[in-house]
N, C-alpha and C positions, 0 to 999 in steps of 0.2 A: 148653398147660398146663405149669406149672413142675413138674419132677420132684422127688419127695421124696428127700432125701439117703439115707434108709434103703433106698430101692428101687434105688439105683445099684450095679451090679456092676462090679468091675474089668475083667472079661472084655469087657463091653459097651463100656467106655471105650477099652480097647486096640483092639478091633475098629473103633471109630470113628476112632481115630488112623490105623489102616491104611487104612480106606476113604477118608478125607479126604486122605490123604498129608501129615498134620501131622508136624512135626519133633519136637515135644515135647508132653508132657502134664504140667501142674502140678496137684498136689493139695495144698491148704493149708486148714487150719481157718479158718472164717469167710468163705470164698470158694467159689463153685461150681467144679467142674472146669474148667480152662482149657486150650485147645489153642493151640499156636503154629503158625500156618499162613502160609507164605511170609513168615516173619519178623515177623508181627504176632500179637498175643494175641487170642483169641476165647473169651470165657466161654460156657459152655453154659447153656441155660435150665433150671437146676436150683437147688434150695435150697442155701444155703451149707453146706459140709461141717462136721460136728461132730467133736470129738476121737475119738468112737467109730467114725466112718466111716473116718478116715485110718488108725486103728489096725487096723481090719478089712482095709482094702486092703493095708497093709504085711504083715500076717501071712499073707495069701493067696498072696503071691509070694516071701516072704523066708525063707531057710533058718534053722534054729535057730542055726547058727554066726554068721550075719550079725545075727540078732536079739540075740545076746549082745554083738556089737560095738556095737550101738546102745545097749544098756543101759550098757556100759562107757565108750564114747567119744562118745555123742551122735549117731552117724551111721555110715553105711557105703555102699559102692558095689559094684555087681556087675552082671554081664551076665545077661540073662533071656530065654529062648526062649518066645515066645507061639505054641505049637504049631508048625506049618510056615509060619504067615503072616508072622512078623516076629521080629526080635530087638530087645531094648531094653537100653540102658545105664541102670541105675537108681541114683539117688542118694537115700538116705533121710536125713532130717535132723530135728533137733529145733529148734523155735523157740517161744519163750514157753511152754516146757514141754510143747508138743504136737508130735506127729509130722507131718511133711510129706514129700512125695515129688516128685521130678522124674524123668520117664521120657523118655529120648530114643530115638526110633526109628532103628535102624541099617538103612539100605537093604539089601535082599537082593541087588539087582543092582548089580554094580560098574560104575562109569562108565569109559569109555576116557579116556586122557589128553586126546584131542581134545575130548571132551564136557565135560571139566572146564575146558578153555580154555587148556591149556598148549601152548607152542610145540613143534614137532617136535624141536628140539634137546634138549629135556629127556629124550626117550626114549633118546638116546645115553648119558645118565648111567647108565642101568640096565645097561649092558654093561661098565662100568668094573670092572677086576679088584679094585680096593681104593679106599678113601677114605671121606670123611664127607659125607653129603648131609643137610642140615638143612631141615626143613619147619617154618616158624614162623608165628605169628599169635596173636591173642587167642582165648580160649575160644569155641567155636562157629563158628570160621572155616572149618571143613572140612578141617583138617589130617589127621585120621584117615582121611577118605575119600580124600584125595590119596595118602597113604601106602599104603592098602590097594590102590588102583588100580595103583600102581607095583609093589607086591609081586606082584599078579596077573599083570602083564606078564612079570616075571621068571619066575614060576611056570610060565607057558604057554610061554615062548620060550627059557629057558635050563635046562640040567641042573645044578642047584645044591642044596646043603642050605641052606634058609632057616630061621633061628631068629627068631621074634618074641617079644618080652617085653612084656606088656601088663597094664594095670591099669584095668578088667578087659578080657578079650578081647572085642572088638566084632564084627569081621568074621570069620567062620569060613572058612578056605581049605581046599580039598581038595588032595591031592597031584595034580599034573599032570605036566609034564615034570620039574619039581623035586620034591624031598621037603621038606615044610614041617612044622616043629615049633613049635607055639604054646604058650607058657608064661604062666600067669597068676600075678601077684604075690599072695601070700597063700594060693594054692591049690597051685601047683606048685613055687614057689620063694619064699623070704622077701623078697627085695628085687631091684631092678634091678641093683645093683652085683654082688650074688652071682650073679644069672642070667648077667650078662655074663662074669664070671670063670669060671664053670663052663662056659658056652657055648663058650669058646675050646677046650675039650677035646673038643668034640662034632663036630669036623670041619665047621665052618660055612664057607660061602662068603659068605653075606649075612646080616646081623643087623639087626633092627629093634628100636629101643628106644622104647617108647611115650612116655616123657618123661624128659628129662635133668633130674631134680629137684634133685640135690645134687652136691657136688664129686666124691665118689667115683664116681658114675655118669658124670659128664663125663670124668673121668680114664680110666675103663675104656673108654668109647666111643672116645675119641681114640686110646688105645693099641691097641684092636682094629682101628681104621682104618689105623693105621701098620703093623700087622703082617700086612697082606695080606688084609683082609676089607673088603667093601663094607658100610658101616654107615649106616643111616637112623635119624634121631632127630628129636624135636620140642622146641621151646622156645616159651615164651609171650612172644615179642618181635616187634616190627614193624620190618622193614627189615634189610638185610644188615649194614650197618655196626654197628648196635645189637646185632645177634646176636653178632657177633665180640667186641664190647666186653663184652657180658654174660657170655660164657664166660670171657674173660681176667680180668675183675673178680671172678669167683667164687673165684679162687685167691689165696692169700696173696701179698703183694708180691714176696717173694723167689723165687717160682716163676713169676711172670707172663712174664718174658722167655723162659723155657724153653717155656711153654705156647704163646706166640705163635709160636715156631719150629715146634713140633709141629703146631699148627693150620695154619700156612702150608703145610706139606708135605702134610698129610692132607686138608684140606678140598677138596671137589669142587664143591659148589654150595650156595647158600642160596636156598630158595624161600619167600618171605614172602607170606602171603595174607590177604585179608579176604573176607567174604561179605556182599553187599549186596542189598537188596530191588530187584528189577527195576522200572524206571520204565515200560517199554513193554509189559509182559505179566505175568501172575501168575508167581510164582517168585522165585528168587534167582540171583545171578550172582557169580562170583569175580573179584576183582582181585588181580593178582600183582606182586611185585617179584622178579626173577630175577637172581641173581649167579652167574656161572660162574667158577671159579677159573682165571684166566689167569696167566701168569708175572708180569705187572705187579701183579695183585691180591695174589698170594702175597707179593710183596716189600713191598707196602703193609701187609699184616698183620704180617709179620716186623719191619718198621721202626716199628711202632706209629703208622701214618699212616692209620688207618681212616676218618678224615674225608674222605679223597680217594676212597674206594671208589665213592661215588655218581657222581662224574664219569666213572670208568672204566665203570660200568654204562651211563651215558648214551651212551657212544661204542661200546658192545659189542654192538650189535644183530646183527651177523653171527654172533655166538656164541649168539644167542637171549636176550641180556640185555635187560631192560627195567626202568626205575624204576617204583615204585608210582604216582607222580604222572603219568608218561607213559601208563601203562595206564589209570588213572582217566580221564585226559583223552580217550583214544580211546573208552572206554566211554560217556562223556558225549556226545561228538560224534556217536556213532551212535545216541544216544537210549536207551541201555540203563540208565543211572542218572540220578538227579536232580542238579540243580545243588547242592542242599543236601548230598547225599552226597559229591559231588565235592570240595567245600570242607572239610567236616568230617572226611573220612577222609584228606585229603592230608597229606604231610609238610611242604610249604611252600605253605600256602594262598594267601598274598599273591602269590607269583610266578605261581601258577596262575590267579588271578583276573585279573591283568594280562594274561597270555597270552590268555585267553579273550576279554577285552574288546578287546584290540588286534586280534584276528582278527574282531571284530564278532560274537562268539558271543552268542546270545540266552540269557539266564538262564532255565532251565527250573525252574519251581517244583514 
């Protein structure tokens, strides 16, 4: 029997998300509540939500401060604890004059780097005394999970002061061998750039920047990496070469040469990732491009020859490097992803199609 929208409680929906292991819950006027499970959308057997329902859901979990932000700016984002069962990253938005919400479940158990699928050489990066490690990829590609797992390894195995700057805080870390300070934008500090600047006076060893959104934050992160701190940050780019270009291009032309030099000396690695629906089992699997900054790659960045970085990655397997297309191909050959995902997600689909056909690879639909 279809459930009446007036009978639906937000607590029941959140419990369902936890019980089913869904990644997201979508609440929109004119549609029933929808779960995202293993990358696919599953509408619940319920009446379409009315404006009064989404407003009721919003008010039940949103503080007065955030409700004020919705009234003033049409939306807000915050972290929310569902008792001890789970944490959610909540995005409240307005569309067609009505309220909508997307709630993403933040896993309570952190995965190991091996479970995520990263090669053992990546763990070595976590012991570097200084430098910039970038984790990149589109929204929903698992960047936050990868970074939280890296921070967890440092927290367990090193004695450091770790400062994280997030908007909002997603994973909560306890003090272990390290001491960890987690600062939330808009709650503990006004901006990423301000948090980085102040953070340098707080005796940090490791800093995590949730997102390098603007020029000032990029500048502060590169500067922190240069001055003896290990800095982790994210960008919404795909591929190592594009990531370097994106940072350099964000600066005015007269500063780009200086930034290339600074980046060449401070960058440690770029880990670019995608999250794909598994072809062989329920769930999702990550595909990676991993660039480790060798002397050769540093000089390519310095000399503005980023178009050559991919060929260095192709020959850098001994350092743990892999191109996105090579990793996609290996996932396809072992049956983990579909032929369609292999082609649509690759950087050079034509070359990959030729390679698969030449090897007599059967196309998996």
